[in-house]
C-alpha positions as CSV (number, residue, x, y, z in Angstrom):
1,M,23.5,112.9,41.2
2,Y,22.6,110.6,38.6
3,P,19.9,111.7,36.3
4,C,17.3,109.2,36.9
5,N,15.7,110.0,33.3
6,P,15.0,107.6,31.1
7,A,15.8,109.9,28.1
8,S,18.7,111.6,29.8
9,G,21.7,109.6,28.0
10,A,20.7,110.1,24.0
11,G,23.3,111.0,22.3
12,M,25.8,111.3,25.2
13,S,29.6,111.5,24.9
14,I,31.2,108.8,26.3
15,P,34.5,109.8,28.1
16,S,37.9,108.3,27.6
17,V,39.4,108.6,30.9
18,S,36.9,107.6,33.9
19,D,36.7,110.1,36.8
20,L,35.9,107.5,39.4
21,A,34.1,109.6,41.8
22,T,31.3,110.1,39.2
23,I,31.4,107.0,37.5
24,H,28.2,105.8,38.8
25,E,26.5,109.0,36.8
26,R,27.6,106.8,33.6
27,P,26.8,103.2,33.1
28,V,27.3,103.5,29.5
29,E,31.2,104.0,30.4
30,L,30.9,101.3,33.1
31,L,29.5,98.7,30.7
32,Q,31.7,99.5,27.7
33,S,34.5,98.9,30.3
34,L,33.0,95.5,31.3
35,I,32.9,94.1,27.6
36,R,35.9,94.7,26.9
37,F,37.0,92.2,28.5
38,D,36.8,88.5,27.1
39,T,35.1,86.6,29.7
40,T,33.7,84.1,27.7
41,N,32.7,80.6,29.1
42,P,34.3,78.3,29.3
43,P,37.0,79.1,30.4
44,G,35.3,81.8,31.8
45,N,38.6,84.1,33.1
46,E,36.9,86.1,34.7
47,A,39.4,87.8,37.0
48,E,40.6,90.7,35.1
49,C,36.8,91.5,34.6
50,V,36.3,91.4,38.8
51,A,39.1,93.1,39.6
52,Y,38.2,96.0,37.5
53,I,35.2,96.1,39.4
54,N,37.5,95.8,42.9
55,H,39.0,98.2,42.0
56,L,35.9,101.1,41.5
57,L,34.7,99.6,44.5
58,T,37.6,100.1,46.9
59,T,38.2,103.3,45.2
60,A,34.8,104.3,46.1
61,G,35.3,103.7,50.0
62,F,33.7,100.0,50.5
63,E,35.4,96.8,51.7
64,T,34.9,93.8,49.3
65,T,35.9,90.1,49.3
66,L,37.0,87.7,47.1
67,F,35.8,84.3,46.8
68,A,37.1,81.7,44.4
69,R,37.2,77.9,44.0
70,D,39.2,78.7,40.8
71,A,42.0,81.7,40.9
72,K,41.0,82.5,37.6
73,R,37.1,82.3,38.5
74,P,36.8,84.8,41.5
75,N,33.8,86.0,42.7
76,L,33.4,89.2,44.7
77,V,30.9,90.4,47.6
78,A,30.1,93.9,48.7
79,R,28.0,95.6,51.1
80,L,26.6,99.1,51.9
81,A,25.9,99.3,55.5
82,G,22.4,99.6,56.6
83,Q,21.2,100.4,60.5
84,G,20.4,96.6,60.9
85,E,16.9,97.6,61.0
86,S,15.6,95.1,58.7
87,P,16.8,92.3,56.7
88,P,19.5,93.1,54.3
89,L,18.8,93.3,50.4
90,L,20.8,91.0,47.6
91,L,22.1,92.6,44.1
92,Y,23.9,89.8,42.1
93,G,24.8,89.6,38.2
94,H,27.4,87.3,36.5
95,V,30.0,88.8,34.4
96,D,30.8,85.4,32.3
97,V,29.4,85.7,28.7
98,V,28.8,82.8,26.4
99,T,31.1,82.5,22.9
100,T,30.6,84.4,19.9
101,A,32.3,81.8,17.8
102,D,30.8,81.3,14.2
103,Q,28.9,84.4,14.3
104,S,28.7,87.4,12.0
105,W,28.9,90.5,13.9
106,K,28.6,93.8,12.7
107,Q,30.8,95.6,15.9
108,P,33.4,93.7,17.5
109,P,32.1,91.7,19.7
110,F,34.2,92.8,22.1
111,A,34.9,96.2,21.8
112,G,32.0,98.0,23.7
113,R,31.2,100.6,20.7
114,V,28.1,103.2,21.0
115,V,26.9,102.9,17.5
116,D,23.4,104.2,16.7
117,G,22.4,105.0,20.2
118,C,23.5,101.1,21.5
119,V,26.2,99.8,23.3
120,W,27.0,96.9,21.4
121,G,29.0,93.7,22.5
122,R,28.7,90.3,24.3
123,G,27.2,90.1,27.4
124,A,25.5,93.7,26.3
125,L,22.2,92.1,27.5
126,D,23.5,88.9,29.7
127,M,24.5,90.2,31.2
128,K,27.2,92.9,31.4
129,G,24.4,95.5,30.9
130,G,22.5,94.6,33.9
131,V,25.5,94.1,35.9
132,A,26.1,98.2,34.8
133,M,22.9,99.1,35.7
134,M,23.1,97.6,39.4
135,L,27.1,98.6,40.0
136,A,26.2,102.3,38.9
137,A,23.1,102.1,41.6
138,F,25.4,100.6,44.1
139,L,27.9,103.6,43.3
140,H,25.1,106.1,43.5
141,A,24.0,104.7,46.9
142,R,27.3,105.6,48.5
143,A,28.1,108.8,46.8
144,E,24.5,110.0,47.9
145,G,25.3,108.6,51.7
146,L,22.0,106.3,51.3
147,S,21.8,104.9,54.5
148,P,18.8,102.0,54.2
149,P,17.7,99.9,57.1
150,G,19.0,97.0,56.3
151,D,22.5,96.3,54.3
152,I,22.6,96.3,50.5
153,I,24.8,93.6,49.8
154,L,26.3,93.4,45.8
155,A,27.7,89.9,44.6
156,I,29.6,89.7,41.3
157,L,29.5,86.1,40.5
158,S,31.3,84.1,37.7
159,D,30.5,80.7,35.8
160,E,26.3,81.4,35.0
161,E,26.9,80.5,31.8
162,A,27.7,77.5,32.2
163,G,26.1,76.2,35.2
164,G,27.3,77.9,38.2
165,D,29.3,75.7,39.9
166,C,32.3,78.4,40.1
167,G,29.6,80.6,41.2
168,A,26.6,81.5,43.1
169,R,26.6,77.6,43.7
170,Y,30.2,77.8,45.0
171,L,29.4,80.6,47.2
172,V,25.8,79.3,48.9
173,E,27.9,76.0,49.5
174,H,30.7,77.5,50.8
175,H,30.4,80.6,52.0
176,A,26.3,81.3,53.0
177,E,26.9,83.3,56.0
178,Q,27.8,86.3,53.4
179,F,24.0,86.0,53.2
180,Q,23.2,85.3,56.4
181,G,19.2,86.7,56.8
182,V,18.8,88.1,53.1
183,R,15.1,87.1,52.1
184,Y,14.7,89.4,48.6
185,A,17.2,89.6,45.8
186,I,17.7,91.4,42.8
187,G,18.9,89.9,39.4
188,E,18.1,88.6,35.5
189,F,15.9,88.2,34.0
190,G,13.3,90.2,33.8
191,G,11.3,94.4,33.7
192,F,11.8,94.2,29.8
193,P,8.7,95.0,27.7
194,I,7.1,92.7,25.7
195,Y,3.6,93.5,23.4
196,V,0.5,91.1,23.8
197,G,-1.8,92.8,21.2
198,E,-1.6,96.4,22.1
199,R,-0.4,96.2,25.5
200,K,2.7,96.8,26.7
201,L,3.6,94.6,29.4
202,Y,6.9,94.7,32.5
203,P,7.3,91.1,33.0
204,I,9.3,90.7,36.6
205,Q,10.7,87.5,37.0
206,V,9.5,85.3,40.0
207,A,10.1,81.7,39.1
208,E,11.6,79.9,36.7
209,K,12.0,75.9,36.0
210,Q,14.5,73.8,37.1
211,V,17.5,71.8,35.4
212,C,16.8,68.3,34.7
213,W,19.4,66.9,32.5
214,M,19.0,63.1,30.8
215,Q,20.8,60.9,28.8
216,A,19.3,58.0,27.0
217,T,21.2,55.2,26.0
218,L,20.2,53.2,22.9
219,R,21.6,49.6,22.3
220,G,21.0,47.6,19.0
221,R,22.8,44.9,17.0
222,G,25.8,45.8,15.4
223,G,28.0,45.6,12.1
224,H,29.7,46.0,9.4
225,G,28.4,48.8,7.6
226,S,28.0,47.0,4.4
227,F,25.1,44.9,5.9
228,P,21.7,45.9,6.7
229,V,20.4,46.0,10.0
230,H,17.2,47.4,10.7
231,G,16.0,47.7,14.6
232,G,19.2,49.0,15.6
233,A,20.5,51.4,17.6
234,M,20.2,53.9,14.8
235,A,16.6,53.2,13.9
236,K,15.8,53.4,17.6
237,L,17.3,56.9,18.1
238,A,15.4,57.4,15.0
239,Q,11.7,56.8,16.6
240,L,12.8,58.4,20.1
241,L,13.1,61.7,18.1
242,Q,10.5,61.7,16.0
243,R,8.3,61.2,19.6
244,L,10.0,64.1,20.7
245,D,9.6,66.1,18.0
246,Q,5.4,65.2,17.8
247,R,4.4,64.9,21.4
248,R,3.5,67.3,24.5
249,L,4.4,66.2,28.1
250,P,1.0,66.5,30.0
251,V,-0.2,69.7,31.0
252,H,0.1,71.4,34.3
253,V,-0.9,74.5,35.2
254,T,1.5,75.6,38.4
255,P,0.2,78.4,41.0
256,V,2.8,80.9,39.5
257,A,2.0,80.4,35.7
258,R,-2.2,80.7,36.7
259,Q,-1.2,84.2,38.2
260,M,0.9,85.5,35.1
261,L,-1.9,84.2,32.7
262,G,-4.8,85.8,34.8
263,S,-2.3,88.8,35.0
264,I,-1.9,88.9,31.5
265,A,-5.5,88.3,31.0
266,T,-6.8,91.2,32.4
267,A,-4.2,93.6,30.8
268,V,-4.9,92.7,27.5
269,P,-8.4,92.8,25.4
270,S,-10.4,89.9,23.8
271,P,-9.9,87.8,22.2
272,M,-6.8,87.4,23.5
273,S,-7.9,87.7,27.4
274,S,-10.2,84.6,26.5
275,A,-7.3,82.4,25.2
276,L,-5.4,83.5,28.2
277,T,-8.1,82.2,30.4
278,Q,-8.8,79.1,28.1
279,L,-5.0,78.0,28.9
280,A,-5.3,77.8,32.1
281,D,-7.5,75.1,32.0
282,P,-5.8,72.1,31.8
283,S,-8.3,70.3,29.1
284,L,-8.4,73.1,26.8
285,T,-4.7,74.5,27.0
286,D,-2.7,72.4,23.9
287,K,-5.5,73.0,21.5
288,V,-5.5,77.2,22.4
289,L,-1.7,76.9,22.0
290,D,-1.9,75.1,19.0
291,E,-4.7,77.8,17.6
292,L,-2.5,81.0,18.8
293,G,0.5,79.4,16.7
294,Q,3.5,82.1,17.3
295,Q,2.1,83.7,19.9
296,G,1.6,81.3,22.0
297,L,5.2,79.5,22.0
298,M,6.0,81.8,25.0
299,F,3.2,79.7,27.0
300,D,3.9,76.6,25.9
301,P,7.1,75.8,28.2
302,L,5.3,77.3,31.1
303,L,2.7,74.9,31.0
304,H,4.4,71.4,30.5
305,N,7.9,70.1,31.6
306,T,9.8,69.5,28.4
307,V,12.4,67.9,26.9
308,N,14.7,68.3,24.1
309,A,17.3,66.6,22.1
310,T,20.8,68.4,22.3
311,V,24.0,66.1,22.1
312,V,24.5,62.6,20.2
313,Q,27.1,60.7,20.8
314,G,27.8,57.1,18.8
315,G,29.8,55.2,16.0
316,E,33.3,56.2,15.6
317,K,34.4,54.9,11.4
318,I,31.6,54.9,8.3
319,N,31.9,51.3,8.1
320,V,30.9,50.2,11.9
321,I,27.4,50.2,12.4
322,P,27.5,51.3,16.3
323,S,25.6,49.1,19.0
324,E,25.3,51.7,21.2
325,I,24.4,55.6,21.2
326,V,23.9,58.0,23.8
327,L,21.4,61.3,23.5
328,K,21.9,63.9,25.6
329,L,18.6,65.4,26.8
330,D,18.2,69.2,28.0
331,G,15.0,69.0,30.1
332,R,13.4,71.7,31.9
333,L,10.9,71.1,34.9
334,L,8.2,73.4,36.1
335,P,8.1,74.4,39.8
336,G,6.8,72.2,42.3
337,Y,8.1,68.9,39.8
338,T,10.5,66.1,40.6
339,P,12.9,64.3,38.7
340,D,10.9,61.2,39.1
341,D,7.9,63.1,37.7
342,M,10.1,64.1,34.6
343,M,11.3,60.5,34.1
344,A,7.6,58.8,34.1
345,E,6.3,61.4,31.6
346,L,8.8,60.8,29.3
347,R,8.5,57.0,29.3
348,Q,5.1,57.9,28.2
349,V,6.5,59.9,25.3
350,I,9.4,58.0,24.4
351,G,8.8,54.4,25.3
352,D,10.6,51.6,27.1
353,D,13.7,51.4,24.5
354,A,15.9,53.5,26.0
355,E,17.9,53.3,29.1
356,L,17.3,56.4,30.8
357,E,19.5,58.4,33.6
358,V,19.5,61.6,35.2
359,T,22.6,63.6,34.9
360,R,22.2,66.9,37.1
361,H,19.1,68.1,38.6
362,D,18.9,71.9,40.2
363,P,16.1,71.9,42.3
364,G,14.3,75.5,42.6
365,P,11.4,76.6,45.1
366,A,7.8,75.1,44.7
367,E,6.2,79.1,44.8
368,P,7.9,82.1,45.2
369,N,7.3,84.9,47.7
370,M,5.7,88.0,46.3
371,G,6.7,90.3,48.9
372,L,8.7,92.7,47.0
373,F,7.2,92.5,43.8
374,D,4.5,95.6,44.4
375,T,7.5,98.1,45.1
376,L,9.0,96.7,41.9
377,A,6.0,97.1,40.0
378,D,5.0,100.5,41.2
379,I,8.9,101.5,40.0
380,L,8.3,100.2,36.7
381,R,4.2,102.2,36.7
382,E,6.4,105.5,37.8
383,L,9.1,105.1,35.3
384,D,6.6,104.0,32.6
385,P,2.6,104.9,33.0
386,A,2.2,102.8,29.4
387,G,3.7,99.5,30.9
388,I,1.7,96.9,33.0
389,P,3.9,95.1,35.4
390,V,3.0,90.9,35.6
391,P,4.9,88.6,37.4
392,L,7.1,86.1,35.0
393,L,7.6,82.4,35.2
394,L,10.8,81.9,33.1
395,S,11.1,79.0,30.6
396,G,15.1,79.5,31.6
397,T,17.0,78.9,34.9
398,T,19.5,81.3,36.3
399,D,21.6,81.5,39.4
400,A,18.8,82.2,41.4
401,R,18.1,78.2,41.8
402,F,20.9,78.5,44.1
403,F,20.2,81.2,46.0
404,S,16.7,80.2,46.8
405,R,18.5,76.8,48.7
406,L,19.2,79.7,51.5
407,G,15.1,80.9,51.4
408,I,16.3,84.0,48.9
409,Q,14.1,84.9,46.5
410,T,15.2,86.5,43.3
411,Y,13.3,88.8,41.3
412,G,14.6,89.1,37.7
413,F,14.5,93.0,37.9
414,L,16.8,94.4,35.2
415,P,14.4,96.7,34.0
416,M,14.9,98.1,29.9
417,N,12.4,100.4,27.9
418,P,14.0,100.1,24.4
419,P,12.0,101.4,21.6
420,E,8.8,99.3,20.0
421,G,10.6,96.8,17.4
422,F,14.0,96.2,19.4
423,D,13.3,92.6,19.5
424,F,16.3,92.5,22.3
425,L,15.4,88.6,23.3
426,Q,16.9,87.6,19.4
427,L,19.6,89.2,20.4
428,I,20.3,87.4,23.8
429,H,23.2,84.9,22.6
430,A,23.1,86.2,19.2
431,A,25.3,88.2,16.8
432,D,24.8,91.5,17.5
433,E,24.2,91.5,20.9
434,R,23.4,95.3,21.8
435,I,21.4,97.5,24.2
436,P,19.9,100.8,23.9
437,V,21.6,103.7,25.9
438,E,18.1,104.6,27.0
439,S,17.4,101.4,28.0
440,L,20.6,101.0,29.9
441,E,19.8,104.6,32.0
442,F,16.3,103.7,32.2
443,G,17.1,100.3,34.6
444,T,19.6,101.6,36.4
445,C,17.1,104.1,37.8
446,A,15.1,101.5,38.5
447,I,17.2,99.8,40.2
448,Y,18.2,102.9,42.2
449,K,14.9,103.7,43.4
450,A,14.4,99.9,44.3
451,L,17.4,100.7,46.5
452,E,15.7,103.5,47.9
453,R,12.5,102.5,48.3
454,F,13.5,98.7,49.9
455,R,13.4,100.5,53.2
456,S,9.9,100.4,53.0
457,V,9.4,97.0,52.4
């Protein structure tokens, strides 16, 4: 049986050959194997990694099904049969990773080495580490003969890092029958500790912002590079960028943000508790964010729709002044808001010089279903009595936005308990990405407990 003990993996040795019958007891070994598949997206090429997971599952006796829009980018679905007395629970995670190009690593990013008590490699945190936790817990459930009241479904996904079109979106749009009846899911991103003052908080993700990508086209008089042009497309671009840099979009305190701020304010002492309470007052929000400085950075995007300029396209020759420039904008909408809201707010900031259009919008639900929150929070309290679970609104996006179209509420629940000072948020998508061995085992234990306790929900 897997030793559900957060400290059990310290100093463990990693066998070179897996005993598949007990592989669920070794989530570190699982993660090492997953990291060694280079699934950098683009292009992804997740097929070999998914085939490895498929082999583990079929060897353990699971029936699996592969679904693919592109043969090199399959998705896998497996099911642990329940008693049919309650809706299924979905676990899902992606095996593609972002690039390591132009990064300087202390350890090879696809070697999966265990050094200084951590598993190093691209995806250790985002999110092959989470997949290893889920896979170990899922295999453990089979080995222990767990018979939950409803099925437990495991989905291994491709393409999350580049939009999910070959992964979760494809499954939701073309194979929704695989998730019939599912109300709750566990996915990324949450269950990790953050510190506010001296308080240790465990945010559990219950909501996320929406993708709202746009492009702004700026036009003006072009000409020969030797003749001055004033007020052209380049000048308009400079003015637009300066306005984006200097102004926020309007404040919006959504219900989930208010709940998150209230939960944290209750958990922390003054003066931080007072500041968090004031953040929920739209007339004070921006002033308090400025006063909080670095501490306010995590709350700023949770209280505004946001826009960042990310790509500029314009000009082909150094001696030709371009008459048209296209600026790509990464917009993120709060729950409950629409692209029309974004365009109206953005116009108030940048003016009318640019032609604006939305290039992609992935909608999400306005409000979360909190029905599983207390169960997950209780697990974290049990494993770490010093921690305080709180709901999290994520400023980014995950595959949860696609599963929400089927009425599925995702909880970002990949628990980790790294030593204080281990800033894993700075390691995601960065050089030297790694996860402490103890954190990986902590998370595996927490997810297994969730599978056991789902019967009471």
